[in-house]
Backbone as CSV, one residue per row, in Angstrom:
resi,resn,N_x,N_y,N_z,CA_x,CA_y,CA_z,C_x,C_y,C_z
1,MET,7.560,-2.717,-14.652,6.812,-1.563,-15.099,6.207,-0.895,-13.878
2,GLY,6.513,0.328,-13.669,6.058,1.056,-12.496,4.679,1.650,-12.669
3,CYS,4.372,2.514,-11.770,3.065,3.155,-11.718,3.144,4.489,-12.447
4,LYS,2.577,4.557,-13.650,2.552,5.838,-14.356,1.578,6.753,-13.648
5,GLY,1.930,8.022,-13.562,1.053,8.979,-12.903,1.173,8.969,-11.395
6,MET,2.326,8.542,-10.878,2.520,8.440,-9.423,2.298,9.788,-8.746
7,LYS,2.859,10.870,-9.305,2.695,12.191,-8.687,1.237,12.600,-8.639
8,LYS,0.516,12.350,-9.727,-0.903,12.727,-9.770,-1.712,11.903,-8.772
9,ARG,-1.387,10.621,-8.656,-2.120,9.765,-7.722,-1.948,10.245,-6.279
10,PHE,-0.767,10.730,-5.944,-0.491,11.151,-4.570,-0.612,12.662,-4.386
11,SER,-1.269,13.337,-5.320,-1.314,14.806,-5.290,-2.269,15.374,-4.248
12,ASN,-3.246,14.595,-3.796,-4.172,15.128,-2.794,-4.785,13.998,-1.970
13,TYR,-5.398,14.388,-0.868,-5.961,13.403,0.057,-7.033,12.549,-0.609
14,ASP,-7.897,13.150,-1.413,-8.989,12.400,-2.040,-8.455,11.261,-2.910
15,ASN,-7.396,11.528,-3.674,-6.805,10.477,-4.499,-6.214,9.360,-3.642
16,ILE,-5.515,9.724,-2.594,-4.922,8.719,-1.710,-6.028,7.901,-1.055
17,ASN,-7.085,8.554,-0.612,-8.199,7.852,0.014,-8.842,6.868,-0.970
18,LEU,-8.985,7.275,-2.236,-9.525,6.367,-3.248,-8.640,5.128,-3.390
19,MET,-7.321,5.336,-3.480,-6.407,4.203,-3.637,-6.464,3.276,-2.437
20,LEU,-6.526,3.827,-1.236,-6.621,2.999,-0.037,-7.910,2.180,-0.036
21,ASN,-8.942,2.700,-0.686,-10.210,1.984,-0.821,-10.219,1.057,-2.034
22,GLY,-9.119,0.997,-2.778,-8.991,0.070,-3.895,-9.397,0.622,-5.243
23,ILE,-9.518,1.941,-5.357,-9.923,2.557,-6.620,-8.790,3.424,-7.148
24,ASP,-8.420,3.207,-8.402,-7.379,4.009,-9.035,-7.981,5.347,-9.456
25,PRO,-7.501,6.472,-8.896,-8.087,7.768,-9.228,-7.860,8.198,-10.677
26,ILE,-6.876,7.631,-11.342,-6.581,8.003,-12.721,-7.365,7.130,-13.700
27,ASN,-7.466,5.864,-13.411,-8.132,4.916,-14.312,-9.417,4.388,-13.688
28,GLN,-10.267,5.271,-13.211,-11.517,4.847,-12.586,-12.448,4.240,-13.623
29,ASP,-13.103,3.165,-13.218,-14.153,2.572,-14.047,-15.466,3.258,-13.722
30,SER,-16.396,3.242,-14.666,-17.710,3.819,-14.379,-18.422,3.006,-13.309
31,ASP,-18.056,1.716,-13.164,-18.645,0.877,-12.122,-18.245,1.350,-10.726
32,ASP,-17.125,2.070,-10.628,-16.643,2.540,-9.327,-17.573,3.570,-8.702
33,ASP,-18.443,4.185,-9.506,-19.354,5.202,-8.986,-20.319,4.630,-7.950
34,ASP,-20.610,3.329,-8.036,-21.551,2.690,-7.123,-20.899,2.237,-5.819
35,ILE,-19.590,2.300,-5.733,-18.873,1.820,-4.548,-18.904,2.888,-3.472
36,GLU,-19.213,2.460,-2.253,-19.200,3.400,-1.130,-17.757,3.580,-0.670
37,ILE,-17.310,4.819,-0.668,-15.931,5.131,-0.302,-15.867,5.438,1.191
38,GLU,-15.002,4.730,1.881,-14.797,4.941,3.312,-13.777,6.065,3.492
39,ASP,-14.133,7.091,4.260,-13.177,8.159,4.559,-12.314,7.679,5.722
40,LEU,-11.041,7.503,5.466,-10.158,6.855,6.429,-9.532,7.809,7.425
41,LYS,-9.894,9.077,7.382,-9.342,10.027,8.355,-9.746,9.655,9.773
42,GLU,-10.982,9.226,9.946,-11.495,8.923,11.281,-11.127,7.522,11.752
43,GLY,-11.373,6.532,10.899,-11.208,5.144,11.313,-9.798,4.603,11.201
44,GLY,-8.953,5.274,10.456,-7.585,4.799,10.286,-7.433,3.863,9.101
45,VAL,-6.216,3.467,8.866,-5.841,2.663,7.707,-5.395,1.288,8.175
46,SER,-5.887,0.250,7.513,-5.481,-1.117,7.837,-4.413,-1.592,6.842
47,SER,-3.852,-2.741,7.122,-2.872,-3.340,6.205,-3.502,-3.639,4.853
48,HIS,-4.780,-3.992,4.853,-5.453,-4.283,3.586,-5.652,-3.010,2.767
49,HIS,-5.845,-1.873,3.433,-5.917,-0.600,2.714,-4.571,-0.307,2.043
50,ILE,-3.495,-0.531,2.774,-2.154,-0.294,2.217,-1.888,-1.244,1.052
51,LYS,-2.357,-2.476,1.173,-2.202,-3.434,0.072,-2.948,-2.938,-1.165
52,ASN,-4.141,-2.353,-0.986,-4.878,-1.779,-2.127,-4.033,-0.730,-2.838
53,LEU,-3.422,0.153,-2.061,-2.586,1.211,-2.617,-1.401,0.604,-3.380
54,CYS,-0.763,-0.396,-2.795,0.382,-1.041,-3.444,-0.035,-1.759,-4.726
55,ARG,-1.229,-2.346,-4.733,-1.739,-3.016,-5.935,-1.894,-2.006,-7.071
56,ILE,-2.458,-0.851,-6.772,-2.679,0.172,-7.800,-1.351,0.738,-8.306
57,CYS,-0.385,0.909,-7.416,0.896,1.537,-7.778,1.992,0.531,-8.126
58,ASN,1.646,-0.760,-8.171,2.618,-1.813,-8.515,3.830,-1.803,-7.594
59,LEU,3.578,-1.708,-6.312,4.648,-1.709,-5.312,4.652,-3.019,-4.537
60,VAL,5.832,-3.515,-4.224,5.966,-4.712,-3.392,5.750,-4.297,-1.943
61,MET,5.025,-5.141,-1.175,4.712,-4.806,0.208,4.852,-6.031,1.102
62,TYR,5.414,-5.816,2.296,5.478,-6.825,3.343,4.996,-6.191,4.637
63,ALA,4.032,-6.821,5.295,3.546,-6.363,6.598,3.903,-7.423,7.623
64,CYS,4.532,-6.983,8.722,5.021,-7.911,9.738,4.422,-7.596,11.096
65,ASP,4.474,-8.587,11.972,4.025,-8.381,13.348,5.230,-8.007,14.221
66,ASP,5.022,-7.955,15.528,6.096,-7.555,16.451,7.297,-8.496,16.427
67,GLU,7.086,-9.737,15.970,8.180,-10.715,15.917,8.774,-10.815,14.507
68,ASN,8.467,-9.805,13.678,8.946,-9.737,12.297,8.512,-10.925,11.444
69,LYS,7.346,-11.481,11.758,6.763,-12.542,10.944,5.766,-11.894,9.986
70,THR,5.909,-12.206,8.714,5.059,-11.610,7.687,3.641,-12.153,7.807
71,PHE,2.663,-11.252,7.927,1.261,-11.674,7.965,0.503,-11.239,6.711
72,LEU,1.092,-10.355,5.908,0.467,-9.939,4.655,1.576,-9.543,3.695
73,HIS,1.451,-10.013,2.459,2.486,-9.771,1.458,1.800,-9.508,0.128
74,PHE,2.376,-8.615,-0.646,1.874,-8.369,-1.997,3.043,-8.128,-2.926
75,LYS,3.034,-8.831,-4.046,4.052,-8.608,-5.083,3.332,-8.606,-6.427
76,PRO,3.283,-7.450,-7.086,2.592,-7.390,-8.379,3.343,-8.192,-9.435
77,GLN,2.622,-8.594,-10.473,3.255,-9.347,-11.553,4.350,-8.518,-12.214
78,LYS,4.076,-7.221,-12.386,5.071,-6.311,-12.954,5.282,-5.183,-11.956
79,TYR,6.521,-4.997,-11.548,6.817,-3.915,-10.613,8.088,-3.204,-11.036
80,ASP,8.224,-1.992,-10.576,9.364,-1.153,-10.928,10.402,-1.270,-9.821
81,SER,11.551,-1.819,-10.153,12.596,-2.002,-9.137,13.210,-0.672,-8.711
82,ALA,12.834,0.426,-9.371,13.320,1.745,-8.949,12.707,2.141,-7.609
83,TYR,11.549,1.556,-7.280,10.900,1.839,-5.996,11.189,0.694,-5.037
84,PRO,11.672,0.993,-3.845,11.946,-0.086,-2.894,10.646,-0.704,-2.380
85,ALA,10.753,-1.916,-1.883,9.590,-2.575,-1.293,9.147,-1.799,-0.052
86,LEU,7.846,-1.750,0.154,7.279,-1.130,1.348,7.225,-2.217,2.418
87,ILE,8.074,-2.099,3.418,8.149,-3.088,4.490,7.870,-2.372,5.797
88,TYR,6.861,-2.854,6.506,6.501,-2.196,7.762,6.060,-3.209,8.810
89,ARG,6.089,-2.752,10.052,5.691,-3.561,11.207,4.423,-2.956,11.784
90,MET,3.455,-3.811,12.081,2.228,-3.379,12.758,2.378,-3.700,14.238
91,SER,2.124,-2.696,15.072,2.198,-2.898,16.512,1.259,-1.918,17.191
92,ASN,0.397,-2.429,18.054,-0.548,-1.590,18.799,-1.352,-0.676,17.879
93,ASN,-1.825,-1.235,16.766,-2.628,-0.493,15.783,-1.896,0.688,15.161
94,HIS,-0.578,0.595,15.090,0.231,1.615,14.433,1.152,0.933,13.429
95,ILE,1.577,1.690,12.438,2.457,1.182,11.392,3.818,1.847,11.530
96,TYR,4.868,1.011,11.544,6.233,1.512,11.681,7.063,0.990,10.506
97,PRO,7.659,1.874,9.726,8.487,1.397,8.613,9.716,0.655,9.130
98,VAL,10.114,-0.372,8.403,11.332,-1.113,8.723,12.447,-0.503,7.890
99,ASP,13.411,0.109,8.556,14.521,0.773,7.868,15.802,-0.053,7.865
100,ASP,15.963,-0.909,8.845,17.175,-1.684,9.007,17.332,-2.672,7.852
101,VAL,18.444,-2.588,7.141,18.679,-3.410,5.962,18.683,-4.898,6.299
102,ALA,19.312,-5.287,7.398,19.362,-6.696,7.794,17.970,-7.223,8.105
103,LYS,17.148,-6.422,8.795,15.776,-6.844,9.100,14.960,-6.973,7.824
104,LYS,15.158,-6.016,6.900,14.440,-6.105,5.621,14.769,-7.402,4.898
105,LYS,16.042,-7.739,4.844,16.460,-8.967,4.164,15.886,-10.199,4.826
106,SER,15.833,-10.217,6.159,15.289,-11.376,6.855,13.774,-11.506,6.637
107,ILE,13.085,-10.387,6.483,11.640,-10.415,6.247,11.336,-10.891,4.826
108,ILE,12.127,-10.452,3.869,11.887,-10.791,2.467,12.151,-12.268,2.178
109,LYS,13.022,-12.896,2.964,13.348,-14.330,2.738,12.146,-15.205,2.796
């Protein structure tokens, strides 16, 4: 089961920022009003922020280091196989998507 409302969730920066902070912009709880939202434009995005986004959107995620060793992984209980897994490498505080099919397979193992 995928993420209903994917287009709406990614429709603007504020929604994306909420998801990176772990709050679903479509299904917000009233308790979320008390949470301090970090604006990530200045400080940047960490792997844990990306994991928050993947949790909300039911996406599989693998984060690897320079040696392609997984240091963070997320797999929701229900996910939509229509969306590929988000696999990326962290290096020098930057995120690089892994496009190579063979590398993706070796990381997922």
